[in-house]
N, C-alpha and C positions, 0 to 999 in steps of 0.2 A: 854360204853361211846365211842363216835366216835371222831377221830381226823384225820387231814390231815398232812402228814409228807413226807420227802424224802425217797426214796427207800434205803434199806440197804442190805448188803450181806446176812443177815439172812433170807431175803425174797425169796431167790432163790428156795428152795424146793417147797414152796407154789405157787409161780409164775408158775412153771412147771406143778404142779398138776392142778391148776385152768385153765390155758390156754390150757390144753389138754382135757377139758370138752366140748363136742359138744354143749351143751346148752348155755354155757358161750360165746363161739366164734361165734355162729350162725349169729349174726348181727354185728360182728366186722369187721374191715378192713382186707383185705388180706395182708396188710403190716405186720401183726403179723404172723410169720411163723407157719405152721402146718406140721408135729407135732412140738410142742414147746419143745426145748431141754434145757439142763443145759447151753450150750454155748449161746443160745438166751437170757436166763435169766441173765447170767453174763454180756453180752453186754448191756442189758436194764438197769441193776442196775448201771453199771460203766459209760455208755455213753448215751444211748437213753433217759433215764428219765431226763437227765440234760438239754435237749432242752426245750425251751418255758417254760410253767408254768405247770409242771406235778407233781402230788402228789400221794403217796400211801394212800389208805383209810384204816385206822386201827380201829378196833372195839374191845374194851376190851383187848387191847394188842396184837391182832392177825391181820395180814394182811388180808383184806377183799376184796380189789380191787384196782382200779386205776381211777384217774380222771385227766383231763387236759384241758387247754385252749391254743390253738395254734393260735398265732397271724397271721393274714392275711398280705399280702404284698402290697406295693405301696399305691395307693389311698384307699385301704381297711385296712390300718395298724392300725386303731383305733378299729378294730373289731377282734374277736377271735372265732374260731370254738371250741366248747366244745365236749368232748367225755369222756365216762366213761364205766366201767364194774364192776360188783360185782360177787364174787364167789357164787355159787348156795346156800350154807348154809345161806347166808345173804340176800337172796331175800325176798321181801314182808314184810320187817320190818321197812321201812322208811329210811334206811341207804343211799340209792342213793339220795333221796331228801335232806336229811340233808347234805350230802357231797357236792351236787351241790350248796346249799345255802351258805355253808362255802366258797366254791371256788369263787362264784360270789362276795361275800363280800371282800375276799382277793384280787381278781383281781381289783375290784373297788377302794380299799384303797391303793394299792401298785403299780399300773401301770396307764398308760394313756389310757388304753382300755375303751371304752364307751359302746360297744355293744358286746353281746355274741349271738352266733347262734349255732344251731345244726341241722343236717340232720339225720332223723330217717327212717330206712327201714320200708316200709309198712308191717304191721303184727306185729311190735314190740310195742304192746299196753302198756306194762309196762314202756318202756322208754318214750313214749308220756305222760303217766300219771305223771311220775317224773318231766318232763319239765313243764307241765302245773301247777302242784302243786308248782313249784318254780317260777312261774310268767312269764314263757315264753308264747308267743302267736303264734298261727299258722300264717305263712306269705306266705306259698305257698305249692303246691303239684307238685312234679317234676316227670314226667313220664319217665320210663326207665332211671332213673338217676344213678343207681348202677348196675354194672355187676360183679357178683360173682358166682363162681362155675358153670359156663357155663349157667347162666340165668340172666335175667334182673329183677330188683326190682324197683318199684316206691318208692319215698321218700317224707316225710313231712319235710318242712323247718320251724323251729321255731326260734324266736328271743326274746331278752330282752335287753333293754337299762339299763345299770347298773350305769351310772353317767352322 
């Protein structure tokens, strides 16, 4: 059973384990430190995860990943950027899609955000599939939109109106 919840101190060890897996962080922002330490996880649990609309993804009582919707600013303040990751043992089982659907519903019911969007690195077919299964539609293709690890990546822009 999947649920979204706030991060807890007991998540520290798994956060460090998961966010030091190259396959998990391949398409994540460089805002997430590498290597990921106990101190990074403590900060995330106590402070970082309190910003915006961030939730831990829990599957059968075990931390499985993270999902969030980060509100845009100024004239874009009714939109939010969605981001998520899952630990490798939870891949390919529909958990990311289920978590995204729960997040979209919660955002729509508890905030004034009307639009969710996501930028996906070219090559991240799994994330594109998750978004499309959750009702997001392709809105653009951005050339050289991301610079990570001394190389450029193109990105897909997808969006969904939630209310």
